[in-house]
C-alpha positions in Angstrom: -60.5 -38.7 38.1 -62.2 -35.5 38.6 -65.4 -33.3 40.3 -68.9 -33.7 39.0 -71.0 -30.9 39.4 -75.1 -31.5 39.1 -77.0 -28.2 39.2 -81.0 -27.8 39.3 -81.7 -24.1 39.2 -79.4 -21.3 37.9 -78.4 -19.9 40.8 -76.8 -23.8 41.3 -75.5 -23.2 37.9 -73.6 -19.9 38.5 -72.4 -20.9 41.6 -70.5 -24.1 39.9 -69.1 -22.2 37.4 -67.6 -20.0 39.5 -66.3 -22.3 41.5 -65.1 -24.4 38.3 -63.2 -20.9 37.2 -61.4 -20.9 40.4 -60.0 -24.3 40.6 -57.4 -26.3 38.6 -59.4 -29.4 38.9 -61.2 -31.0 36.0 -65.0 -31.0 36.5 -68.2 -31.9 34.6 -71.4 -30.3 35.1 -75.1 -31.5 34.8 -78.0 -29.2 33.7 -81.3 -31.0 34.6 -84.7 -30.3 33.3 -85.5 -28.6 36.3 -84.1 -25.7 35.1 -86.7 -23.4 33.3 -85.0 -23.9 29.5 -82.2 -25.3 30.9 -81.0 -27.1 27.4 -80.3 -23.6 26.4 -78.5 -23.1 29.4 -76.3 -26.0 29.1 -75.2 -25.1 25.5 -74.3 -21.7 26.7 -71.9 -23.2 29.5 -70.7 -25.8 27.0 -69.9 -22.8 24.9 -67.9 -21.2 27.3 -65.2 -23.9 27.8 -65.4 -23.6 31.4 -65.8 -27.7 32.3 -64.6 -30.4 30.2 -67.8 -31.9 29.8 -71.5 -30.6 29.9 -74.8 -32.7 30.2 -78.1 -31.8 29.7 -80.4 -34.4 31.3 -84.1 -34.8 30.4 -87.0 -35.1 32.8 -85.9 -38.3 34.7 -89.2 -40.6 36.0 -88.6 -42.7 39.3 -90.4 -45.7 40.5 -93.7 -45.4 41.7 -94.3 -47.9 44.6 -98.0 -50.1 44.1 -98.4 -50.3 48.0 -96.6 -49.3 51.4 -94.4 -53.0 51.7 -93.2 -52.5 48.6 -92.1 -49.2 49.4 -90.7 -49.9 52.9 -88.6 -53.2 51.4 -88.0 -52.6 47.9 -87.7 -48.9 47.2 -84.8 -48.1 46.9 -83.0 -50.7 45.0 -86.4 -50.2 42.4 -85.9 -46.7 42.1 -82.2 -46.8 41.1 -82.7 -49.8 38.7 -85.3 -47.5 36.8 -83.3 -44.2 36.9 -80.4 -46.0 35.8 -82.6 -47.0 32.3 -83.0 -43.5 31.7 -79.5 -42.0 33.2 -76.3 -43.2 31.4 -73.5 -41.1 32.7 -70.6 -43.0 34.7 -70.2 -41.6 37.9 -67.8 -43.5 38.9 -65.4 -41.7 37.5 -65.9 -38.9 39.8 -63.8 -38.5 42.8 -66.2 -35.9 44.2 -69.8 -35.1 43.4 -71.9 -31.9 44.2 -75.4 -31.6 44.3 -77.1 -28.6 45.6 -80.7 -29.9 46.5 -81.0 -33.6 48.1 -84.7 -34.1 47.3 -84.2 -34.1 43.5 -84.0 -37.3 41.5 -80.5 -37.2 41.5 -80.0 -37.1 44.6 -82.5 -39.5 45.4 -80.5 -42.1 43.0 -77.0 -41.1 45.1 -79.0 -42.3 48.2 -79.9 -45.1 47.0 -76.8 -46.9 45.5 -74.9 -45.3 48.6 -72.8 -43.2 46.9 -71.2 -40.0 48.9 -71.7 -36.8 48.1 -71.3 -33.0 48.9 -74.4 -30.9 49.4 -74.0 -27.3 48.6 -76.5 -24.5 49.8 -79.4 -24.5 47.3 -79.5 -20.5 47.4 -78.0 -17.9 49.3 -78.3 -18.5 53.0 -81.4 -20.8 52.4 -80.4 -22.7 55.3 -81.0 -20.5 57.9 -84.4 -19.8 56.9 -85.6 -23.1 55.2 -88.3 -23.8 57.8 -90.4 -20.8 55.9 -90.1 -22.2 52.7 -91.5 -24.6 50.6 -88.9 -26.9 51.4 -89.6 -26.7 55.6 -91.1 -30.5 55.1 -86.8 -31.3 54.7 -87.0 -30.2 58.7 -89.9 -33.1 59.4 -88.8 -34.6 62.6 -86.0 -34.7 65.5 -82.5 -35.9 64.9 -83.4 -39.9 66.3 -86.4 -39.9 64.0 -84.1 -38.9 60.7 -81.5 -41.5 62.2 -84.2 -44.4 62.6 -85.3 -43.6 59.0 -81.8 -43.6 57.8 -80.5 -46.6 59.6 -83.7 -48.8 58.4 -83.7 -46.9 54.9 -87.2 -46.0 55.1 -88.1 -42.7 52.5 -85.3 -40.2 52.2 -83.5 -38.2 54.9 -82.2 -34.5 53.8 -79.7 -31.5 55.0 -77.0 -33.5 56.0 -78.1 -35.7 58.1 -78.0 -38.8 55.2 -74.8 -40.6 55.9 -73.4 -40.0 52.2 -73.4 -36.6 52.7 -69.9 -35.8 53.5 -70.1 -32.2 53.8 -72.3 -29.4 53.6 -70.9 -26.1 51.9 -72.9 -22.6 53.2 -72.1 -19.3 52.9 -72.4 -18.6 56.3 -72.3 -20.5 59.5 -74.4 -18.5 61.5 -77.5 -19.3 62.8 -78.2 -22.4 60.7 -81.0 -24.3 60.8 -79.8 -27.3 60.0 -77.0 -27.8 62.6 -79.0 -30.3 64.2 -79.0 -32.7 61.4 -75.4 -31.3 59.6 -73.5 -31.1 62.9 -69.8 -31.4 62.1 -70.3 -31.6 58.4 -70.9 -27.7 57.4 -67.7 -26.0 55.9 -67.9 -22.3 54.8 -67.4 -20.6 51.8 -68.4 -17.1 51.6 -70.0 -16.2 48.2 -68.5 -12.7 48.5 -65.3 -13.9 48.8 -65.4 -16.3 46.0 -66.6 -13.3 43.7 -64.2 -11.1 44.4 -61.4 -13.5 43.3 -62.9 -13.7 39.8 -60.9 -11.9 37.1 -62.6 -9.4 35.0 -62.1 -11.8 32.0 -63.7 -14.6 34.1 -66.6 -12.2 35.0 -67.3 -11.4 31.1 -67.6 -15.4 30.6 -70.0 -15.5 33.6 -72.5 -12.6 32.6 -72.0 -14.2 29.0 -74.3 -17.5 30.0 -76.7 -15.5 32.8 -76.8 -12.2 31.9 -80.4 -11.0 30.8 -82.5 -8.4 30.0 -80.2 -5.7 31.0 -77.6 -3.2 30.4 -75.3 -2.3 33.4 -74.9 0.9 32.7 -77.0 4.2 33.8 -78.5 3.0 37.0 -77.5 5.2 39.3 -80.8 6.9 39.7 -82.7 3.1 39.7 -83.7 1.0 42.8 -83.9 -2.5 42.6 -86.8 -4.3 44.4 -86.0 -8.5 44.8 -89.2 -10.2 45.8 -89.8 -13.0 48.1 -92.4 -16.1 46.9 -94.4 -14.8 50.4 -97.5 -16.3 48.7 -96.0 -19.6 47.5 -94.6 -19.8 51.0 -98.0 -19.4 52.5 -96.7 -16.8 54.9 -99.3 -14.3 52.4 -102.4 -15.7 51.4 -102.9 -14.3 48.4 -101.2 -12.8 45.6 -103.3 -9.3 46.4 -101.9 -9.2 49.9 -98.4 -9.8 48.1 -98.6 -7.4 45.7 -100.1 -4.7 48.1 -97.0 -5.0 50.6 -94.5 -4.2 47.0 -96.6 -0.9 46.5 -96.3 0.0 49.9 -92.4 -0.3 50.1 -92.2 1.4 46.6 -94.8 4.4 48.1 -92.5 4.6 51.3 -89.0 4.0 50.0 -89.0 5.6 46.6 -88.6 9.0 45.2 -90.9 10.0 42.2 -88.1 10.4 39.8 -86.4 7.0 40.6 -86.6 4.1 38.2 -87.8 1.2 39.4 -86.3 -2.5 38.8 -88.0 -5.6 40.1 -86.4 -8.9 40.2 -88.7 -11.8 41.1 -87.7 -14.5 42.9 -87.4 -17.5 41.3 -90.5 -19.4 43.3 -92.2 -16.2 42.7 -95.6 -17.1 40.9 -96.9 -13.2 40.3 -97.5 -11.2 37.4 -95.4 -8.5 37.5 -95.4 -6.9 34.3 -99.6 -6.3 34.9 -99.3 -4.9 38.7 -96.0 -2.2 38.1 -96.4 -1.0 34.5 -93.9 1.9 35.5 -91.4 -0.9 36.5 -88.5 -3.0 34.4 -89.5 -6.4 35.4 -86.6 -8.6 35.3 -86.1 -12.3 34.5 -86.9 -13.7 37.6 -84.5 -17.4 36.5 -81.3 -14.9 36.0 -79.5 -15.5 39.2 -79.5 -12.2 40.5 -75.6 -12.1 41.8 -74.9 -11.8 38.3 -75.4 -8.0 38.8 -73.2 -7.7 41.3 -70.3 -9.4 40.7 -67.4 -7.1 39.8 -70.1 -4.0 40.3 -70.0 -1.7 43.6 -73.1 0.6 43.6 -74.4 -0.5 40.9 -78.0 0.6 41.6 -78.9 3.9 44.0 -80.8 1.1 46.2 -81.5 -2.6 46.9 -84.6 -3.4 48.8 -84.9 -6.4 50.2 -86.4 -8.6 53.2 -83.3 -7.9 55.0 -83.3 -4.5 54.5 -86.8 -3.3 54.6 -88.3 -0.3 55.9 -92.1 0.1 55.7 
């Protein structure tokens, strides 16, 4: 018996690799097609030898109910059957299944088959501000509504409310928006603590997998700007508004001689290459954490949503 990690972003994959490097248990990992160029990522992870087995699963189609009655009474059974015709990994060999987002085809399959799983936070502290993101719908309604949906198995419930979610792992327990739904399932495992436990050899393995388009030297006069997908999340109405927002940040926070690095959020769809030709634009899918594991004071300044001074 061993563990399984199922990932749909580069951040998911990074956290899974870190957890496995620090564990003596045997584990497998499944990279899904939600990940841009996920097949290449899965090949890098496989070559690293971190996991016992590494799988790449291409796009999976879910069942499409023809009407509401079919959806209410038969969806879960038919959806599980539909997925099983495409997904051939034997889950019965795993004593623990870890997922990072419980509104994916794989999460739906686990819920349909009544298979227990651990839910790990989708991104750093993402359960603190999920109501302000594209995933706010996962908090739709009270716990009573969730309980009714769960009891009668109408659709899906999320964020720890599903009875097959046995544990919800977060970076920090404070000010979570999912407490109402996850209750006593929440466990805190600080990411910084995990990263600090890694050896230099383990950090090198992770950099070989995840580090892209940047050399971690000569950055003492560089400023890193971490964007947020404000337009995608509808907290800003236009791309021009978001670009002006970051232009103001550069104007108010940077000196003329400082180098500018911009790391777009993975869900940010704005073209920063054209808007900021003076800046170095990093791959938006690279997990930003890989820049700082084993490094202190890498950049002169890091500007993010949590420390902006406009």
